N, CA, C and O of each residue as an XYZ file, in Angstrom:
816
protein
N     109.137     76.482    101.165
C     108.587     76.335     99.818
C     108.447     74.867     99.460
O     109.265     74.033     99.849
N     107.379     74.563     98.700
C     107.139     73.194     98.257
C     108.163     72.824     97.193
O     108.138     73.371     96.091
N     109.072     71.890     97.518
C     110.097     71.475     96.565
C     111.173     72.509     96.340
O     112.013     72.325     95.459
N     111.185     73.604     97.109
C     112.203     74.630     96.969
C     112.020     75.528     95.762
O     112.898     76.345     95.484
N     110.904     75.414     95.020
C     110.668     76.218     93.822
C     109.699     77.341     94.134
O     108.718     77.131     94.847
N     109.962     78.548     93.604
C     109.028     79.655     93.816
C     107.675     79.362     93.163
O     107.599     78.644     92.166
N     106.631     79.915     93.726
C     105.302     79.843     93.141
C     105.145     81.031     92.202
O     105.300     82.180     92.615
N     104.841     80.756     90.947
C     104.692     81.818     89.947
C     103.290     81.778     89.350
O     102.771     80.714     89.015
N     102.693     82.951     89.224
C     101.384     83.091     88.596
C     101.547     83.903     87.321
O     102.129     84.988     87.335
N     101.023     83.366     86.209
C     101.207     83.973     84.894
C      99.884     84.461     84.320
O      98.812     83.972     84.676
N      99.985     85.442     83.418
C      98.802     85.913     82.701
C      98.352     84.859     81.699
O      99.163     84.064     81.223
N      97.064     84.849     81.380
C      96.517     83.906     80.419
C      96.890     84.353     79.004
O      96.491     85.444     78.596
N      97.645     83.547     78.239
C      98.102     83.977     76.911
C      96.977     84.131     75.904
O      97.048     84.997     75.031
N      95.931     83.302     76.007
C      94.812     83.395     75.061
C      94.075     84.719     75.244
O      93.718     85.368     74.262
N      93.845     85.121     76.486
C      93.127     86.355     76.764
C      93.904     87.560     76.258
O      93.322     88.460     75.652
N      95.210     87.589     76.499
C      96.028     88.700     76.021
C      96.033     88.742     74.501
O      95.943     89.822     73.917
N      96.137     87.592     73.850
C      96.155     87.533     72.386
C      94.844     88.052     71.798
O      94.859     88.776     70.803
N      93.717     87.691     72.401
C      92.417     88.155     71.902
C      92.275     89.664     72.069
O      91.769     90.338     71.172
N      92.716     90.203     73.210
C      92.668     91.646     73.407
C      93.550     92.360     72.377
O      93.163     93.394     71.833
N      94.723     91.809     72.116
C      95.635     92.410     71.144
C      95.033     92.393     69.748
O      95.065     93.406     69.049
N      94.485     91.255     69.332
C      93.897     91.150     67.996
C      92.657     92.034     67.867
O      92.449     92.665     66.831
N      91.836     92.082     68.912
C      90.639     92.918     68.873
C      90.977     94.394     68.733
O      90.363     95.094     67.927
N      91.950     94.878     69.510
C      92.356     96.284     69.419
C      92.950     96.591     68.046
O      92.651     97.629     67.455
N      93.787     95.692     67.542
C      94.401     95.899     66.228
C      93.348     95.921     65.125
O      93.488     96.663     64.153
N      92.297     95.118     65.265
C      91.233     95.080     64.255
C      90.515     96.423     64.160
O      90.187     96.869     63.061
N      90.269     97.068     65.287
C      89.617     98.382     65.268
C      90.521     99.434     64.638
O      90.037    100.324     63.940
N      91.824     99.344     64.875
C      92.763    100.274     64.247
C      92.748    100.095     62.736
O      92.713    101.077     61.993
N      92.775     98.845     62.276
C      92.743     98.566     60.838
C      91.436     99.058     60.226
O      91.439     99.610     59.126
N      90.324     98.864     60.922
C      89.033     99.331     60.418
C      89.013    100.853     60.277
O      88.506    101.388     59.290
N      89.567    101.541     61.269
C      89.629    103.000     61.186
C      90.500    103.474     60.042
O      90.133    104.409     59.330
N      91.647    102.844     59.855
C      92.531    103.206     58.747
C      91.879    102.928     57.396
O      92.009    103.720     56.462
N      91.187    101.811     57.300
C      90.511    101.462     56.040
C      89.445    102.497     55.708
O      89.285    102.879     54.549
N      88.717    102.950     56.722
C      87.668    103.937     56.494
C      88.251    105.265     56.018
O      87.649    105.940     55.183
N      89.407    105.641     56.536
C      90.039    106.894     56.110
C      90.607    106.789     54.702
O      90.601    107.769     53.957
N      91.088    105.630     54.336
C      91.697    105.447     53.013
C      90.667    105.170     51.924
O      90.946    105.376     50.743
N      89.478    104.705     52.308
C      88.455    104.372     51.330
C      87.134    105.052     51.698
O      86.143    104.374     51.971
N      87.118    106.374     51.707
C      85.869    107.075     52.035
C      84.847    106.917     50.903
O      85.200    106.777     49.732
N      83.593    106.944     51.290
C      82.520    106.876     50.307
C      81.833    108.229     50.214
O      82.127    109.144     50.985
N      80.921    108.344     49.267
C      80.225    109.621     49.080
C      79.356    109.969     50.276
O      79.081    111.140     50.538
N      78.927    108.940     51.002
C      78.047    109.158     52.150
C      78.804    109.279     53.473
O      78.200    109.378     54.541
N      80.117    109.269     53.387
C      80.907    109.356     54.613
C      80.799    110.754     55.204
O      81.150    111.740     54.555
N      80.315    110.835     56.434
C      80.123    112.130     57.087
C      81.341    112.504     57.911
O      82.235    111.692     58.149
N      81.348    113.766     58.340
C      82.443    114.233     59.193
C      82.441    113.483     60.524
O      83.497    113.242     61.108
N      81.246    113.116     61.001
C      81.155    112.368     62.259
C      81.795    110.985     62.112
O      82.458    110.500     63.029
N      81.591    110.354     60.952
C      82.189    109.041     60.708
C      83.707    109.138     60.653
O      84.406    108.278     61.189
N      84.215    110.176     60.011
C      85.669    110.385     59.941
C      86.239    110.614     61.334
O      87.290    110.077     61.682
N      85.523    111.428     62.139
C      85.982    111.681     63.510
C      85.988    110.388     64.317
O      86.915    110.138     65.087
N      84.942    109.557     64.139
C      84.886    108.278     64.852
C      86.034    107.371     64.429
O      86.587    106.638     65.250
N      86.394    107.422     63.143
C      87.525    106.615     62.665
C      88.820    107.040     63.347
O      89.625    106.193     63.735
N      89.028    108.355     63.495
C      90.237    108.830     64.160
C      90.240    108.472     65.642
O      91.280    108.123     66.201
N      89.078    108.560     66.272
C      88.981    108.163     67.683
C      89.338    106.690     67.835
O      90.065    106.317     68.756
N      88.824    105.847     66.929
C      89.129    104.413     66.986
C      90.620    104.168     66.791
O      91.217    103.341     67.481
N      91.213    104.889     65.852
C      92.645    104.699     65.585
C      93.481    105.080     66.803
O      94.389    104.345     67.191
N      93.176    106.228     67.405
C      93.970    106.702     68.541
C      93.723    105.837     69.773
O      94.667    105.362     70.405
N      92.432    105.633     70.116
C      92.099    104.901     71.337
C      92.578    103.457     71.258
O      93.271    102.976     72.154
N      92.203    102.763     70.173
C      92.589    101.359     70.063
C      94.057    101.208     69.660
O      94.645    100.142     69.845
N      94.651    102.271     69.111
C      96.092    102.236     68.867
C      96.868    102.185     70.168
O      97.841    101.442     70.298
N      96.420    102.996     71.147
C      97.032    102.945     72.475
C      96.813    101.573     73.101
O      97.725    100.989     73.687
N      95.572    101.062     72.966
C      95.281     99.731     73.494
C      96.133     98.657     72.853
O      96.592     97.736     73.527
N      96.349     98.774     71.529
C      97.189     97.802     70.826
C      98.614     97.832     71.352
O      99.235     96.786     71.542
N      99.135     99.038     71.588
C     100.499     99.153     72.126
C     100.596     98.531     73.518
O     101.571     97.850     73.838
N      99.572     98.774     74.342
C      99.572     98.221     75.703
C      99.524     96.695     75.659
O     100.303     96.026     76.338
N      98.604     96.144     74.857
C      98.465     94.687     74.809
C      99.657     94.034     74.101
O      99.986     92.881     74.380
N     100.298     94.760     73.194
C     101.516     94.225     72.580
C     102.625     94.128     73.611
O     103.372     93.150     73.641
N     102.731     95.151     74.462
C     103.717     95.110     75.547
C     103.426     93.942     76.487
O     104.336     93.220     76.893
N     102.143     93.765     76.830
C     101.766     92.639     77.687
C     102.088     91.309     77.015
O     102.568     90.383     77.669
N     101.825     91.210     75.705
C     102.084     89.964     74.985
C     103.572     89.622     74.998
O     103.947     88.469     75.213
N     104.417     90.629     74.767
C     105.865     90.387     74.743
C     106.354     89.977     76.130
O     107.091     89.001     76.266
N     105.948     90.714     77.149
C     106.439     90.446     78.500
C     105.874     89.159     79.089
O     106.606     88.344     79.651
N     104.551     88.989     78.950
C     103.885     87.913     79.681
C     103.742     86.627     78.895
O     103.591     85.560     79.489
N     103.785     86.703     77.549
C     103.638     85.499     76.723
C     104.963     85.088     76.103
O     105.398     83.947     76.261
N     105.609     86.019     75.394
C     106.873     85.684     74.726
C     107.987     85.458     75.744
O     108.656     84.424     75.720
N     108.185     86.428     76.641
C     109.247     86.317     77.646
C     108.820     85.512     78.878
O     109.639     85.192     79.740
N     107.532     85.193     78.944
C     106.980     84.362     80.028
C     107.359     84.924     81.401
O     107.907     84.217     82.247
N     107.058     86.198     81.600
C     107.349     86.842     82.874
C     106.169     86.649     83.816
O     105.022     86.901     83.449
N     106.454     86.210     85.005
C     105.400     85.982     85.993
C     104.864     87.312     86.510
O     105.633     88.232     86.787
N     103.546     87.409     86.639
C     102.941     88.589     87.242
C     103.225     88.611     88.740
O     103.531     89.661     89.307
N     103.123     87.449     89.374
C     103.369     87.350     90.815
C     104.302     86.183     91.082
O     104.100     85.078     90.577
N     105.323     86.445     91.880
C     106.272     85.401     92.313
C     106.263     85.376     93.841
O     106.428     86.406     94.495
N     106.068     84.187     94.390
C     106.082     83.998     95.837
C     107.171     82.993     96.182
O     107.136     81.859     95.705
N     108.131     83.389     97.000
C     109.206     82.495     97.403
C     109.453     82.630     98.891
O     108.652     83.234     99.606
N     110.557     82.072     99.362
C     110.820     82.092    100.803
C     111.111     83.497    101.329
O     111.033     83.731    102.535
N     111.448     84.440    100.437
C     111.707     85.814    100.855
C     110.432     86.635    100.986
O     110.355     87.540    101.817
N     109.436     86.322    100.171
C     108.202     87.097    100.196
C     107.526     87.126     98.839
O     107.633     86.183     98.055
N     106.830     88.221     98.573
C     106.041     88.387     97.354
C     106.674     89.428     96.447
O     107.185     90.442     96.923
N     106.641     89.181     95.132
C     107.099     90.146     94.140
C     106.029     90.267     93.065
O     105.694     89.286     92.401
N     105.498     91.464     92.898
C     104.435     91.719     91.920
C     104.955     92.687     90.876
O     105.501     93.740     91.205
N     104.779     92.315     89.597
C     105.207     93.158     88.480
C     103.984     93.511     87.642
O     103.457     92.664     86.921
N     103.537     94.748     87.736
C     102.411     95.197     86.921
C     102.867     95.405     85.482
O     104.048     95.643     85.226
N     101.934     95.313     84.551
C     102.278     95.399     83.129
C     102.786     96.773     82.745
O     103.780     96.885     82.027
N     102.125     97.819     83.209
C     102.460     99.170     82.771
C     103.361     99.921     83.743
O     103.644    101.101     83.537
N     103.808     99.262     84.783
C     104.683     99.898     85.775
C     106.023     99.176     85.762
O     106.094     97.968     85.990
N     107.094     99.937     85.491
C     108.409     99.317     85.415
C     108.905     98.867     86.785
O     109.624     97.876     86.908
N     108.509     99.611     87.805
C     108.965     99.282     89.149
C     108.159     98.119     89.719
O     106.931     98.105     89.641
N     108.845     97.168     90.280
C     108.165     96.034     90.895
C     107.809     96.357     92.335
O     108.456     97.192     92.968
N     106.779     95.697     92.854
C     106.376     95.833     94.245
C     106.743     94.554     94.986
O     106.518     93.451     94.488
N     107.306     94.709     96.171
C     107.726     93.555     96.958
C     107.168     93.669     98.374
O     106.920     94.765     98.878
N     106.980     92.515     98.996
C     106.544     92.460    100.397
C     107.201     91.256    101.051
O     107.104     90.139    100.541
N     107.862     91.475    102.166
C     108.488     90.385    102.906
C     107.440     89.643    103.722
O     106.417     90.209    104.108
N     107.711     88.365    103.977
C     106.761     87.556    104.733
C     106.478     88.141    106.115
O     105.341     88.102    106.586
N     107.505     88.682    106.763
C     107.307     89.199    108.119
C     106.426     90.451    108.143
O     105.940     90.851    109.201
N     106.220     91.072    106.967
C     105.372     92.259    106.900
C     103.928     91.931    106.526
O     103.068     92.811    106.552
N     103.654     90.665    106.178
C     102.317     90.264    105.734
C     101.559     89.629    106.898
O     102.091     88.777    107.610
N     100.328     90.052    107.078
C      99.499     89.529    108.159
C      98.372     88.643    107.639
O      98.005     87.658    108.280
N      97.826     88.992    106.480
C      96.596     88.340    106.014
C      96.555     88.360    104.492
O      96.961     89.340    103.868
N      96.059     87.267    103.892
C      95.920     87.153    102.441
C      94.461     86.825    102.126
O      93.854     85.977    102.779
N      93.908     87.495    101.131
C      92.522     87.220    100.766
C      92.221     87.653     99.346
O      92.984     88.402     98.737
N      91.101     87.175     98.823
C      90.626     87.556     97.494
C      89.415     88.462     97.653
O      88.503     88.168     98.425
N      89.414     89.561     96.920
C      88.337     90.533     96.975
C      87.810     90.785     95.569
O      88.545     90.668     94.589
N      86.539     91.129     95.480
C      85.955     91.418     94.172
C      85.440     92.846     94.118
O      84.922     93.379     95.099
N      85.596     93.450     92.951
C      85.178     94.828     92.711
C      84.092     94.826     91.642
O      84.305     94.327     90.537
N      82.943     95.377     91.966
C      81.817     95.403     91.026
C      82.135     96.310     89.855
O      82.540     97.457     90.048
N      81.953     95.798     88.620
C      82.288     96.538     87.400
C      81.068     96.780     86.526
O      81.211     97.069     85.338
N      79.886     96.669     87.083
C      78.678     96.885     86.302
C      78.037     95.565     85.892
O      78.444     94.489     86.328
N      77.031     95.680     85.049
C      76.287     94.507     84.597
C      76.537     94.255     83.126
O      76.532     95.188     82.324
N      76.755     92.999     82.766
C      76.953     92.616     81.377
C      75.644     92.752     80.608
O      74.606     92.271     81.062
N      75.684     93.398     79.456
C      74.479     93.590     78.656
C      74.031     92.303     77.974
O      72.847     92.118     77.693
N      74.982     91.423     77.714
C      74.663     90.216     76.967
C      74.123     89.114     77.879
O      73.185     88.408     77.512
N      74.707     88.968     79.053
C      74.316     87.870     79.934
C      73.466     88.313     81.111
O      73.012     87.483     81.898
N      73.246     89.630     81.238
C      72.411     90.158     82.306
C      72.871     89.694     83.687
O      72.071     89.252     84.512
N      74.164     89.805     83.914
C      74.689     89.454     85.233
C      75.835     90.391     85.578
O      76.431     91.012     84.699
N      76.132     90.484     86.850
C      77.161     91.406     87.311
C      78.547     90.964     86.851
O      78.849     89.773     86.774
N      79.374     91.955     86.550
C      80.766     91.700     86.195
C      81.646     92.188     87.342
O      81.382     93.228     87.945
N      82.708     91.411     87.636
C      83.577     91.739     88.761
C      85.048     91.713     88.338
O      85.457     90.947     87.466
N      85.814     92.572     88.986
C      87.262     92.525     88.927
C      87.727     91.905     90.234
O      87.324     92.347     91.310
N      88.575     90.878     90.148
C      89.027     90.169     91.347
C      90.469     90.553     91.671
O      91.288     90.755     90.775
N      90.761     90.649     92.963
C      92.085     91.054     93.448
C      92.576     90.078     94.505
O      91.821     89.662     95.384
N      93.836     89.723     94.410
C      94.523     88.984     95.471
C      95.300     90.014     96.283
O      96.225     90.647     95.774
N      94.922     90.178     97.546
C      95.479     91.252     98.365
C      96.237     90.670     99.549
O      95.738     89.797    100.259
N      97.455     91.171     99.749
C      98.263     90.834    100.920
C      98.262     92.036    101.852
O      98.814     93.086    101.522
N      97.637     91.880    103.022
C      97.551     92.961    103.991
C      98.783     92.969    104.890
O      99.358     91.924    105.193
N      99.171     94.167    105.306
C     100.373     94.317    106.103
C     100.106     94.413    107.592
O      98.997     94.723    108.028
N     101.148     94.141    108.357
C     101.063     94.233    109.816
C     101.369     95.637    110.319
O     100.851     96.052    111.355
N     102.212     96.374    109.588
C     102.636     97.715    109.988
C     101.889     98.734    109.128
O     102.190     98.877    107.943
N     100.927     99.437    109.707
C     100.113    100.378    108.930
C     100.932    101.557    108.420
O     100.602    102.122    107.377
N     101.991    101.942    109.129
C     102.834    103.026    108.643
C     103.585    102.613    107.380
O     103.734    103.406    106.450
N     104.054    101.373    107.355
C     104.728    100.880    106.156
C     103.748    100.748    105.002
O     104.082    101.047    103.856
N     102.543    100.301    105.307
C     101.508    100.192    104.279
C     101.209    101.553    103.684
O     101.033    101.673    102.472
N     101.149    102.570    104.508
C     100.847    103.918    104.035
C     101.899    104.409    103.044
O     101.581    105.168    102.129
N     103.147    103.983    103.218
C     104.199    104.387    102.284
C     104.104    103.621    100.977
O     104.555    104.109     99.940
N     103.524    102.432    101.012
C     103.429    101.605     99.817
C     102.284    102.031     98.915
O     102.424    102.008     97.692
N     101.143    102.423     99.501
C      99.958    102.763     98.721
C     100.260    103.955     97.818
O     100.699    105.006     98.285
N     100.018    103.776     96.509
C     100.284    104.825     95.533
C      99.045    105.690     95.270
O      99.174    106.799     94.751
N      97.872    105.211     95.614
C      96.639    105.895     95.272
C      95.772    106.058     96.519
O      94.939    105.196     96.801
N      95.949    107.145     97.270
C      95.171    107.336     98.501
C      93.670    107.382     98.235
O      92.887    106.968     99.089
N      93.244    107.882     97.052
C      91.815    107.939     96.746
C      91.212    106.541     96.708
O      90.136    106.314     97.261
N      91.907    105.592     96.051
C      91.413    104.216     95.999
C      91.369    103.606     97.391
O      90.459    102.840     97.711
N      92.350    103.945     98.216
C      92.364    103.411     99.577
C      91.177    103.919    100.382
O      90.633    103.196    101.217
N      90.769    105.178    100.129
C      89.593    105.702    100.824
C      88.318    105.090    100.267
O      87.367    104.840    101.008
N      88.298    104.850     98.958
C      87.107    104.315     98.313
C      86.887    102.854     98.662
O      85.750    102.429     98.865
N      87.976    102.072     98.735
C      87.891    100.642     99.017
C      88.641    100.351    100.318
O      89.872    100.339    100.329
N      87.915    100.117    101.411
C      88.568     99.896    102.718
C      89.575     98.757    102.706
O      90.556     98.809    103.448
N      89.362     97.716    101.876
C      90.275     96.570    101.864
C      91.668     96.956    101.387
O      92.634     96.246    101.666
N      91.784     98.084    100.665
C      93.088     98.504    100.164
C      93.885     99.306    101.190
O      95.076     99.551    100.999
N      93.234     99.714    102.273
C      93.932    100.561    103.242
C      95.088     99.840    103.905
O      96.105    100.457    104.222
N      94.944     98.545    104.117
C      96.009     97.797    104.766
C      96.767     96.893    103.829
O      97.393     95.927    104.266
N      96.720     97.194    102.532
C      97.321     96.278    101.562
C      98.762     96.663    101.247
O      99.075     97.836    101.040
N      99.619     95.673    101.216
C     100.990     95.841    100.725
C     101.050     95.591     99.224
O     101.754     96.291     98.496
N     100.311     94.593     98.770
C     100.279     94.224     97.354
C      98.839     93.877     96.987
O      98.157     93.172     97.731
N      98.378     94.371     95.839
C      97.052     94.040     95.312
C      97.232     93.603     93.864
O      97.554     94.416     92.998
N      97.023     92.321     93.606
C      97.269     91.737     92.286
C      95.945     91.529     91.560
O      95.098     90.791     92.063
N      95.727     92.156     90.385
C      94.507     91.898     89.616
C      94.536     90.488     89.037
O      95.511     90.092     88.400
N      93.465     89.737     89.261
C      93.455     88.321     88.893
C      92.753     88.025     87.572
O      92.891     86.920     87.047
N      92.008     88.972     87.024
C      91.231     88.671     85.823
C      92.095     88.289     84.624
O      91.664     87.523     83.763
N      93.325     88.827     84.570
C      94.203     88.493     83.446
C      94.860     87.130     83.612
O      95.502     86.642     82.682
N      94.712     86.509     84.774
C      95.316     85.200     84.986
C      94.448     84.073     84.445
O      94.925     82.955     84.250
N      93.170     84.366     84.203
C      92.234     83.334     83.765
C      91.487     83.816     82.530
O      91.180     85.001     82.401
N      91.194     82.880     81.620
C      90.386     83.240     80.460
C      88.983     83.620     80.900
O      88.398     84.577     80.394
N      88.450     82.858     81.850
C      87.167     83.186     82.459
C      87.272     82.916     83.949
O      87.548     81.792     84.368
N      87.050     83.959     84.752
C      87.202     83.838     86.206
C      85.973     83.163     86.796
O      84.841     83.454     86.409
N      86.213     82.265     87.731
C      85.130     81.613     88.460
C      85.578     81.409     89.904
O      86.776     81.321     90.172
N      84.624     81.332     90.840
C      85.002     81.074     92.236
C      85.784     79.781     92.392
O      86.662     79.696     93.250
N      85.486     78.774     91.579
C      86.202     77.504     91.666
C      87.678     77.680     91.328
O      88.545     77.132     92.008
N      87.961     78.450     90.268
C      89.360     78.684     89.888
C      90.088     79.484     90.951
O      91.252     79.213     91.245
N      89.416     80.465     91.527
C      90.038     81.275     92.572
C      90.320     80.447     93.820
O      91.360     80.610     94.459
N      89.399     79.565     94.162
C      89.620     78.701     95.320
C      90.775     77.732     95.079
O      91.543     77.440     95.996
N      90.900     77.235     93.850
C      92.034     76.351     93.535
C      93.352     77.108     93.620
O      94.366     76.549     94.038
N      93.341     78.378     93.224
C      94.558     79.180     93.326
C      94.938     79.387     94.787
O      96.113     79.294     95.145
N      93.934     79.673     95.643
C      94.214     79.820     97.068
C      94.727     78.522     97.673
O      95.627     78.535     98.512
N      94.153     77.398     97.247
C      94.610     76.099     97.747
C      96.057     75.853     97.330
O      96.839     75.281     98.089
N      96.404     76.282     96.132
C      97.793     76.135     95.673
C      98.738     76.968     96.521
O      99.832     76.518     96.863
N      98.321     78.183     96.862
C      99.148     79.030     97.719
C      99.320     78.393     99.088
O     100.428     78.338     99.621
N      98.215     77.910     99.658
C      98.291     77.289    100.987
C      99.192     76.063    100.976
O      99.863     75.783    101.970
N      99.219     75.331     99.874
C     100.016     74.109     99.801
C     101.490     74.397     99.566
O     102.350     73.854    100.259
N     101.786     75.254     98.582
C     103.168     75.442     98.153
C     103.965     76.377     99.051
O     105.195     76.325     99.049
N     103.294     77.228     99.816
C     104.022     78.090    100.757
C     103.506     77.852    102.181
O     103.472     78.768    103.003
N     103.109     76.615    102.452
C     102.569     76.277    103.774
C     103.581     76.558    104.877
O     103.203     77.019    105.955
N     104.863     76.288    104.628
C     105.881     76.512    105.659
C     105.963     77.982    106.028
O     105.996     78.315    107.213
N     105.997     78.876    105.036
C     106.085     80.303    105.312
C     104.826     80.822    105.996
O     104.905     81.678    106.877
N     103.671     80.309    105.597
C     102.423     80.731    106.226
C     102.416     80.395    107.713
O     102.000     81.207    108.539
N     102.887     79.176    108.050
C     102.948     78.781    109.462
C     104.031     79.537    110.209
O     103.824     79.967    111.344
N     105.189     79.702    109.574
C     106.327     80.338    110.232
C     106.024     81.778    110.629
O     106.384     82.210    111.724
N     105.367     82.518    109.748
C     105.106     83.936    110.000
C     103.671     84.199    110.464
O     103.279     85.352    110.646
N     102.894     83.143    110.652
C     101.535     83.312    111.154
C     100.611     84.070    110.222
O      99.742     84.814    110.675
N     100.792     83.886    108.923
C      99.966     84.583    107.929
C      98.654     83.827    107.742
O      98.653     82.619    107.503
N      97.541     84.544    107.852
C      96.224     83.945    107.697
C      95.763     84.050    106.242
O      95.978     85.067    105.583
N      95.124     82.977    105.751
C      94.572     82.952    104.391
C      93.058     82.846    104.496
O      92.529     81.888    105.060
N      92.368     83.836    103.948
C      90.906     83.882    104.014
C      90.328     83.061    102.873
O      90.709     83.257    101.718
N      89.409     82.137    103.178
C      88.791     81.298    102.165
C      87.567     81.944    101.519
O      87.044     81.425    100.532
N      87.106     83.067    102.063
C      85.897     83.722    101.571
C      86.251     84.859    100.629
O      87.103     85.692    100.938
N      85.588     84.890     99.474
C      85.767     86.009     98.536
C      84.912     87.166     99.023
O      83.688     87.056     99.103
N      85.555     88.266     99.344
C      84.853     89.411     99.926
C      84.788     90.575     98.946
O      85.550     90.630     97.980
N      83.875     91.501     99.203
C      83.712     92.676     98.350
C      84.652     93.790     98.791
O      84.892     93.989     99.982
N      85.178     94.510     97.803
C      86.003     95.676     98.107
C      85.124     96.796     98.668
O      85.626     97.872     98.991
């Protein structure tokens, strides 16, 4: 390890705060509509208000949990040290771990999420994936066999970390800088265990 300190990757606090405020705003709007109905308020509008309250209420609870864990308590989403990798998902209490000797390859992959209506360009979800050397061990780690069949890159993955929450706006430049940081700060472990780092962003 570089300087003996673990490498920690954190969620972007501004992005989480905006998601939390946006979800809470829809809940408040729905409540206001129910408390202040007008003569022209239809049953469809009332139903939409309840849908907004329930749907964005769940979203508010989720983003509040993320805000407390990742912003207030400053919990790292991913920790890399001399022992290996530790990934803590927001909605999963159980952490995922991978030892260096079980990792063969590290790379960034992108998942197509449709086209943005405002900017007329494709939207992607980015993943940092650590592939394993033992396929039997990988098979025990994968929680979602359907996703593994749908996305071949997940078949050999020990850990798949979603990267979009780490940046306010994701760009190839930021992702490349993150990979460069990994190569620099855990260079000893990469050489010791022969772990390859892919510089190309590939599609899932």
